[in-house]
C-alpha positions as CSV (number, residue, x, y, z in Angstrom):
1,M,0.0,0.0,0.0
2,G,1.2,3.5,-0.7
3,F,-0.1,7.0,-1.3
4,V,0.2,9.3,-4.3
5,A,-0.9,12.9,-4.8
6,S,-1.3,15.0,-7.9
7,L,-1.8,18.6,-9.1
8,D,-3.5,19.9,-12.2
9,M,-2.9,23.6,-12.7
10,G,-5.6,24.7,-15.1
11,S,-6.5,28.3,-16.1
12,G,-9.9,28.0,-14.5
13,K,-9.5,25.5,-11.8
14,M,-6.5,24.2,-9.7
15,V,-7.1,20.6,-8.5
16,M,-5.2,18.5,-6.1
17,A,-6.0,14.8,-5.5
18,L,-4.8,12.1,-3.1
19,G,-5.0,8.4,-3.8
20,E,-4.1,5.2,-2.0
21,K,-2.5,2.6,-4.3
22,S,-2.2,-1.2,-4.0
23,G,-0.5,-2.7,-7.1
24,S,-2.4,-1.4,-10.1
25,D,-5.5,-0.4,-8.0
26,C,-6.0,3.1,-6.9
27,R,-8.7,4.4,-4.5
28,L,-9.4,8.1,-4.3
29,V,-8.9,9.4,-0.8
30,G,-9.8,13.0,-1.5
31,V,-9.9,15.7,-4.2
32,I,-10.1,19.4,-3.7
33,S,-10.5,22.2,-6.4
34,I,-10.3,25.9,-6.1
35,A,-10.5,28.8,-8.6
36,S,-7.1,29.1,-10.3
37,Q,-5.1,32.3,-10.2
38,G,-1.8,33.2,-11.9
39,V,-2.1,30.5,-14.5
40,K,-2.8,30.8,-18.3
41,R,-2.8,27.8,-20.7
42,G,-1.4,25.7,-17.9
43,K,1.6,27.9,-17.4
44,I,2.3,30.1,-14.4
45,V,2.2,33.8,-15.4
46,D,2.0,35.2,-11.8
47,K,4.1,33.2,-9.5
48,L,2.9,34.7,-6.2
49,R,-0.8,34.1,-7.0
50,A,-0.2,30.6,-8.3
51,K,1.9,29.8,-5.3
52,A,-0.8,31.1,-2.9
53,C,-3.4,28.8,-4.7
54,I,-1.1,25.7,-4.2
55,Q,-0.5,26.6,-0.6
56,R,-4.3,26.8,0.0
57,L,-4.7,23.3,-1.4
58,L,-1.9,21.9,0.7
59,D,-3.3,23.5,3.8
60,R,-6.8,22.1,3.1
61,F,-5.4,18.6,2.7
62,K,-3.5,19.0,5.9
63,S,-6.6,20.1,7.8
64,E,-9.2,17.9,6.2
65,Y,-7.2,14.7,5.8
66,E,-4.5,15.2,8.4
67,V,-1.7,14.5,5.9
68,H,1.2,16.6,4.8
69,I,1.8,16.2,1.1
70,D,5.5,16.4,0.2
71,A,5.4,14.7,-3.2
72,L,3.3,15.5,-6.3
73,N,2.6,14.3,-9.8
74,V,2.2,17.5,-11.8
75,A,0.7,17.8,-15.4
76,L,2.4,20.2,-17.8
77,S,0.9,21.3,-21.1
78,G,0.5,24.3,-23.4
79,A,3.3,26.9,-23.3
80,W,5.3,24.7,-20.8
81,V,6.1,21.9,-23.3
82,K,6.8,21.2,-26.9
83,Q,6.1,17.8,-28.4
84,I,8.4,15.9,-30.7
85,E,8.3,12.4,-32.1
86,D,11.0,9.8,-31.7
87,R,11.5,6.2,-32.9
88,E,13.7,3.7,-31.2
89,N,14.4,0.0,-31.9
90,I,16.1,-2.9,-30.3
91,K,17.5,-6.0,-32.0
92,F,17.9,-9.3,-30.2
93,S,20.6,-11.8,-31.0
94,R,18.0,-14.5,-31.1
95,P,14.2,-14.6,-30.9
96,K,13.0,-13.8,-27.4
97,S,9.7,-13.1,-25.6
98,I,9.4,-9.3,-25.2
99,D,8.9,-8.3,-21.6
100,Q,8.2,-5.1,-19.6
101,G,11.9,-4.7,-19.0
102,D,12.5,-4.4,-22.8
103,L,9.9,-1.6,-23.0
104,Q,11.5,0.2,-20.0
105,E,14.9,0.0,-21.7
106,M,13.4,1.5,-24.9
107,E,11.9,4.4,-22.9
108,K,15.2,4.9,-21.2
109,K,17.0,5.0,-24.5
110,C,14.5,7.5,-25.9
111,R,15.0,9.8,-22.9
112,S,18.7,9.7,-23.2
113,V,18.6,10.5,-26.9
114,V,16.0,13.3,-26.8
115,G,17.0,15.1,-23.5
116,A,19.9,17.4,-24.2
117,G,21.1,21.0,-23.5
118,D,18.6,23.2,-21.8
119,E,15.8,20.8,-22.4
120,E,14.5,18.1,-20.1
121,V,12.2,15.2,-21.0
122,V,8.9,15.7,-19.2
123,D,7.1,12.6,-20.4
124,V,7.4,9.8,-23.0
125,V,4.1,8.3,-24.4
126,P,4.3,5.4,-26.9
127,F,1.8,5.6,-29.7
128,A,2.8,2.6,-31.9
129,Y,4.6,-0.7,-31.5
130,Y,6.1,-2.8,-34.3
131,V,7.3,-6.4,-33.7
132,D,9.5,-7.7,-36.5
133,K,8.2,-4.7,-38.5
134,E,4.5,-5.8,-38.0
135,S,2.1,-3.6,-36.1
136,E,1.3,-4.9,-32.6
137,V,-1.1,-3.4,-30.0
138,N,0.8,-4.9,-27.0
139,P,4.2,-6.4,-27.7
140,V,4.7,-7.9,-24.2
141,G,4.8,-11.7,-24.5
142,V,5.3,-11.7,-28.3
143,T,8.4,-13.5,-29.5
144,A,10.5,-11.6,-32.0
145,K,14.0,-10.5,-33.0
146,R,13.3,-6.8,-33.3
147,L,11.1,-4.3,-31.5
148,D,10.3,-0.8,-32.8
149,V,8.5,1.8,-30.7
150,H,7.2,5.2,-31.8
151,Y,7.0,7.9,-29.1
152,H,5.4,11.2,-28.4
153,V,8.1,13.0,-26.4
154,Y,7.3,16.1,-24.3
155,V,10.2,18.3,-23.4
156,A,10.5,21.6,-21.4
157,R,13.2,24.0,-20.6
158,S,15.4,22.8,-17.8
159,S,15.6,26.3,-16.3
160,E,11.8,26.6,-16.1
161,L,11.5,23.2,-14.5
162,R,14.2,24.2,-12.0
163,D,12.2,27.3,-11.1
164,L,9.1,25.1,-10.7
165,R,10.8,22.7,-8.4
166,D,12.2,25.5,-6.3
167,M,8.8,27.0,-5.9
168,F,7.3,23.7,-4.8
169,A,10.3,23.1,-2.4
170,N,9.5,26.5,-0.8
171,L,6.0,25.1,-0.2
172,G,7.4,21.9,1.5
173,V,6.9,19.7,-1.5
174,D,10.3,18.0,-2.0
175,K,9.6,15.5,-4.8
176,I,8.0,16.5,-8.1
177,D,7.4,14.3,-11.1
178,F,6.2,16.0,-14.3
179,Y,3.9,14.3,-16.8
180,S,2.1,15.3,-20.0
181,M,-1.7,15.9,-20.2
182,A,-1.8,13.1,-22.8
183,G,-0.2,10.6,-20.5
184,A,-2.6,11.6,-17.7
185,A,-5.6,11.2,-20.1
186,Q,-4.4,7.8,-21.2
187,K,-4.0,6.6,-17.6
188,A,-7.4,8.0,-16.7
189,L,-9.3,6.2,-19.5
190,I,-7.5,3.1,-20.5
191,T,-7.5,0.0,-18.2
192,A,-6.8,-3.7,-18.7
193,G,-9.6,-5.1,-20.9
194,S,-10.9,-1.6,-21.6
195,D,-14.1,-1.4,-23.7
196,I,-13.0,1.7,-25.6
197,C,-10.0,1.8,-27.8
198,N,-10.5,4.0,-30.9
199,F,-11.9,7.4,-29.9
200,A,-11.1,11.1,-29.7
201,L,-10.9,13.1,-26.4
202,L,-11.6,16.8,-26.5
203,D,-10.6,18.7,-23.4
204,L,-12.5,22.0,-23.6
205,G,-10.5,24.3,-21.4
206,A,-10.8,28.0,-20.7
207,D,-7.8,29.0,-22.8
208,S,-7.2,26.1,-25.1
209,I,-8.7,22.9,-26.5
210,K,-6.7,19.7,-26.4
211,V,-7.4,17.2,-29.1
212,Q,-6.2,13.6,-28.6
213,V,-7.0,10.7,-30.9
214,F,-6.7,7.2,-29.4
215,Q,-6.0,4.1,-31.5
216,D,-5.9,0.7,-29.9
217,G,-5.8,2.5,-26.5
218,L,-2.7,4.5,-27.4
219,V,-2.5,8.3,-27.8
220,Y,-1.9,8.3,-31.6
221,F,-2.4,12.0,-32.1
222,D,-2.1,14.9,-29.7
223,E,-2.6,18.6,-30.6
224,E,-3.6,21.7,-28.7
225,L,-5.6,24.7,-30.1
226,P,-4.7,28.0,-28.5
227,L,-8.3,29.2,-28.2
228,G,-10.7,28.1,-25.5
229,C,-14.2,28.6,-24.1
230,S,-13.3,31.8,-22.3
231,T,-13.5,33.5,-25.8
232,I,-17.3,33.1,-25.4
233,D,-17.1,35.5,-22.4
234,G,-15.5,38.1,-24.7
235,D,-18.1,37.6,-27.4
236,I,-21.0,38.1,-24.9
237,N,-19.3,41.1,-23.4
238,T,-19.0,42.8,-26.8
239,A,-22.3,41.7,-28.3
240,F,-24.3,43.2,-25.4
241,S,-22.0,46.1,-24.5
242,I,-21.7,44.8,-20.9
243,N,-18.1,46.1,-20.4
244,D,-17.5,43.7,-17.6
245,M,-16.0,40.2,-18.3
246,E,-17.1,38.8,-15.0
247,K,-20.7,39.7,-15.7
248,A,-20.5,38.2,-19.1
249,R,-19.1,35.0,-17.6
250,K,-21.9,34.8,-15.1
251,L,-24.4,35.2,-18.0
252,K,-22.8,32.3,-19.8
253,E,-22.6,30.0,-16.8
254,E,-26.2,30.7,-15.7
255,F,-28.1,30.9,-18.9
256,G,-25.8,29.7,-21.7
257,M,-26.6,26.8,-24.0
258,A,-25.0,25.2,-27.1
259,L,-28.2,25.1,-29.2
260,R,-30.4,28.0,-30.0
261,A,-33.1,25.7,-31.3
262,S,-33.5,24.1,-27.8
263,C,-33.7,27.4,-26.0
264,K,-37.1,28.8,-24.9
265,N,-36.9,32.5,-25.4
266,R,-37.3,34.7,-22.3
267,K,-36.0,37.9,-20.9
268,I,-32.9,37.5,-18.7
269,M,-31.3,40.2,-16.5
270,I,-27.6,41.1,-17.0
271,P,-26.1,40.5,-13.5
272,D,-25.9,43.5,-11.2
273,T,-27.7,45.8,-13.7
274,K,-31.2,46.8,-14.6
275,Y,-30.9,45.7,-18.3
276,C,-32.4,42.7,-19.9
277,I,-31.6,40.7,-23.1
278,D,-33.3,37.8,-24.9
279,S,-32.0,34.4,-24.0
280,H,-32.3,33.5,-27.8
281,D,-29.7,36.2,-28.5
282,L,-27.4,35.1,-25.8
283,V,-27.5,31.4,-27.0
284,H,-27.0,32.5,-30.6
285,V,-23.7,34.3,-29.6
286,E,-22.6,31.3,-27.6
287,Q,-23.5,28.7,-30.3
288,S,-21.7,30.7,-33.0
289,R,-18.4,30.7,-31.1
290,L,-18.8,27.0,-30.0
291,E,-19.3,26.0,-33.6
292,E,-16.1,27.7,-34.6
293,L,-14.1,26.1,-31.7
294,L,-15.6,22.6,-32.4
295,E,-15.0,22.9,-36.1
296,G,-11.3,23.6,-35.3
297,A,-11.2,20.5,-33.2
298,I,-12.9,18.4,-35.9
299,F,-10.3,19.6,-38.4
300,Q,-7.5,18.4,-36.1
301,M,-9.2,15.1,-35.7
302,Q,-9.3,14.8,-39.4
303,E,-5.6,15.7,-39.7
304,S,-4.8,12.7,-37.5
305,G,-5.8,10.4,-40.4
306,C,-8.0,8.3,-38.1
307,Y,-11.2,10.4,-38.2
308,E,-13.2,7.6,-39.9
309,D,-11.9,5.0,-37.5
310,L,-13.3,6.5,-34.3
311,D,-15.5,3.5,-33.6
312,D,-16.0,4.6,-30.0
313,G,-16.9,8.1,-30.9
314,I,-15.8,11.3,-29.2
315,L,-15.5,12.0,-25.4
316,L,-15.6,15.4,-23.8
317,T,-14.0,16.7,-20.7
318,G,-12.9,20.1,-19.4
319,G,-15.0,23.0,-18.1
320,G,-16.5,23.7,-21.5
321,C,-18.2,20.3,-21.7
322,Q,-20.7,21.4,-19.0
323,V,-22.5,23.7,-21.5
324,A,-26.0,22.3,-21.9
325,G,-26.4,20.5,-25.3
326,I,-22.8,20.7,-26.4
327,E,-22.7,16.9,-27.0
328,V,-25.7,17.3,-29.4
329,L,-24.0,20.1,-31.2
330,L,-20.7,18.3,-31.6
331,S,-22.5,15.1,-32.8
332,K,-24.4,17.2,-35.5
333,L,-21.1,18.8,-36.6
334,S,-19.0,15.6,-36.6
335,G,-21.3,12.8,-37.4
336,H,-19.9,10.8,-34.5
337,S,-21.5,9.7,-31.3
338,V,-20.5,12.0,-28.4
339,G,-20.3,11.3,-24.7
340,F,-18.5,12.5,-21.6
341,A,-15.3,11.2,-20.3
342,K,-15.3,9.2,-17.0
343,V,-12.1,8.2,-15.1
344,A,-12.0,4.4,-15.3
345,S,-8.6,3.6,-13.6
346,V,-9.5,5.0,-10.2
347,K,-12.0,3.8,-7.7
348,A,-14.0,6.3,-5.6
349,D,-16.8,6.2,-3.0
350,R,-18.6,8.9,-4.9
351,E,-19.2,8.2,-8.6
352,A,-19.6,11.9,-9.3
353,S,-15.9,12.4,-8.6
354,L,-15.0,10.1,-11.5
355,K,-17.3,12.0,-13.9
356,S,-16.4,15.5,-12.9
357,P,-14.5,17.2,-15.8
358,A,-12.7,19.4,-13.3
359,Y,-11.0,16.3,-11.7
360,F,-10.2,14.4,-14.9
361,T,-6.5,15.2,-15.3
362,A,-5.7,15.1,-11.5
363,L,-7.3,11.7,-11.2
364,G,-5.4,10.4,-14.2
365,L,-2.2,11.6,-12.7
366,L,-2.7,9.4,-9.7
367,Q,-2.0,6.4,-11.9
368,C,1.2,7.9,-13.5
369,E,4.5,6.6,-12.2
370,R,8.1,6.4,-13.3
371,R,9.2,2.9,-14.0
372,E,12.8,2.0,-13.4
373,V,14.6,-0.7,-15.3
374,K,16.2,-2.0,-12.1
375,K,14.0,-3.6,-9.5
376,P,13.0,-1.1,-6.8
377,K,14.3,-1.5,-3.3
378,S,12.1,-2.9,-0.7
379,G,9.3,-0.5,0.2
380,G,9.3,1.1,-3.3
381,W,9.4,4.8,-4.0
382,F,6.0,5.4,-2.4
383,S,7.2,4.3,1.1
384,N,8.3,7.8,2.1
385,F,5.7,9.7,0.1
386,F,4.2,11.5,3.0
387,K,5.4,12.7,6.3
388,E,3.3,12.1,9.4
């Protein structure tokens, strides 16, 4: 048994989760979210504000769960990282059964080749395996003379990662492991014997939309669009001359919908004013922007080359997926079935925690871990995860 904690620093929400692990099983102990400050597109733009948010989360875990978190799995995306592809292979002197150690050696080789200079490898996510040059979904247990692996490799500037580690150290968090959003998503959704294999995941964030296409349970395609659902706030603000982004956001959250045809028209009051607008007009503005954002995501899915192969449809997560009717709008635009992502790799007493889009990345991070080629010492790296 051991504990693992994670942190997702989003532009809208900052989420910290704590899980208890036993082998491959993970049970959610607790998860806390607060409004995020000092973060844009996943990157810290105001260190003092962001640090204060993280401190509040750490303090709440200490008071509510009586535990001091001194190690975290942290997701990086957007402006933090750049993505490159790498291909590695290993040739055996004679046919052998490929084991997990071979895959670990391949990942280690990839990290040593890619990480150089002022860049550090954040995460390595395989997206294709070839055994004796034939495609294979899972090479473990297959006998072969050659193994090829294609990777998505996420790298960041070493200087920026050092600054991040220093910031966390000042908060009493001594051990930080960085991962990609794609890696966290894969860990959240894909389990042994998973029913879904070929699908797309759209993370509709405030400042960006992440598009990931899965084939055979692997992240085959990963792209990020630099526009998010917060653009709707600006459209509403301009369209109705509100001159207050916070009031525009409140209008969207309270009365917004994705489909004008489903909206019953009525007068609605602009928050903290005496002025009214028609709900039809509000939804028309929101639908117009949503269509533009979703069409951009659809274009990226088509660029993956697997758009026609999404047998399991499209899954939605992120704050933007909470807009009423958005799954219907996306289904009409894409021609695919659309549903909402649910974390499958973590167990929880409350089902709602696994379905919450705000918690999706943080819960996926609970299942992320660095695998070493050498056997770990007794007790494992989780043994000293938390101080009493």
